[in-house]
N, C-alpha and C positions, 0 to 999 in steps of 0.2 A: 421537335420534339415534345415529346408530351411533360407533362408538370412532373409526373415520379421520376424519369429518367433525368430530367434537369436537377432535382433536389438529390437523387443518389451522386450524381457526379460531383454535383457543388461540394457533398460530402466527402467524396475522393479527394479533393481539390485539396479540401482544406486540412485533411490527414496528411496527405502525402507533402505538402506545405510545412507541417509541423516537424515530420520526420526529413526534411531536407529533399525531397525526391522532386525534380523540377520539371517532370513531364507525369500526365495524367491523360486518362483515355480521351476526355473531350479534345484538348490539347492536341493530341496526334491525330485525332480525327478532322478537326477543321485547319490542319496545317496543309499550305498550298504551295506547291514549287513553281517556279518558274520555266517557261518551257525553250529550251535551245533548239539548235537546229538538230543535233545528235544526243538527245536527251534519253532518260530512262522509257520504260514501256508504261504508261501513265497506270494501265489494268493492273500491270505487276505491282507496282508500287503500292498502290491502293489495297490490293491481296495482301501484299507484306504486311502491312500497317494495319489491317485488320485482325490479321494474327497476333501482331503487338497488343493491340486494343484489348484482346482477347485475355492475352495475360498480365495484362495489368489490372482488367478488371479481375483476373481468380489473384492477385498481388493483393489487391484492396480486400476482397473479401474472406482472405485469409489473415490480412496484418488485423482487419476489425475484429473477427473471431478471436483472435488470440489477446488482440485488447481486452475483449470483452471477459473472457475466461481470466485473464489477469487480475482485472476489478474484482471479478467474482472471489479470487483465490486472497487477496487483500480483504476483502470483507470478511471472509471465514477466516483468515489468520487473526483478525481483530478480535472477533467473537472469540475463538479460540485464547487468546492471551487474555481478553476479559475474565473468562471462565477458569481460566487455569491460576486465576491470583490465590493464594494462600489464602484460609479462612484465619481467621484468628485462632491461636491454639485456646483450648477452652481451659481453666484453671484447674488444676488436679485435685482429685477429691480424695480426700482420705476418710476412709471409712470409720466410724465410731468416734472421729473428732470433731469438735463445733468451731466453726470458723471464729467466732467470738473469740473462742480458748486461745486460739493460734493469735488471733490479732492483741489481744489483751499480755500475751508473754511476749511480743515484739515488742511492745509499746514499754514493758518491765525491762527487758533486757538494753535498750536503747535510753533510758533513763540511768539504769546501773552503769552504763560506758559514758555516759556523761558526769558521772558521778565521780568514776574512776578517774578521767581526765582532768577534772578540776583536782582531786586529789593529788595526782601525780603533778600539776602545775605549782600547786602551793609548797608541794616536797622540795621543789626544785629550786624555789624562792626563798627557802630557808638557809 
């Protein structure tokens, strides 16, 4: 068996093991049966097992392809989520009004509210 095929079958075995699948193409290929007086025709068994191996190869290719596509979709999904995060809303711009004037007005209002609270507290004490 060439090195490329061996690596491919090792990958298949690892993937199938992760998925809880007990048999892989190499295990099926290497399975030997004992001979009995009235057993099955060895050539017929080998032919059938060869078709099972081909199916396992297709299963592996399909599963590996689906897993690759799933990983690509996960990456795309992460990228889309990162892109869709809302940007902070810019402060509304009111034409003709100086932001410094607004800030000063707010400061005066806060100061007036503080004075009003103090005056209410003093009047309650009396």
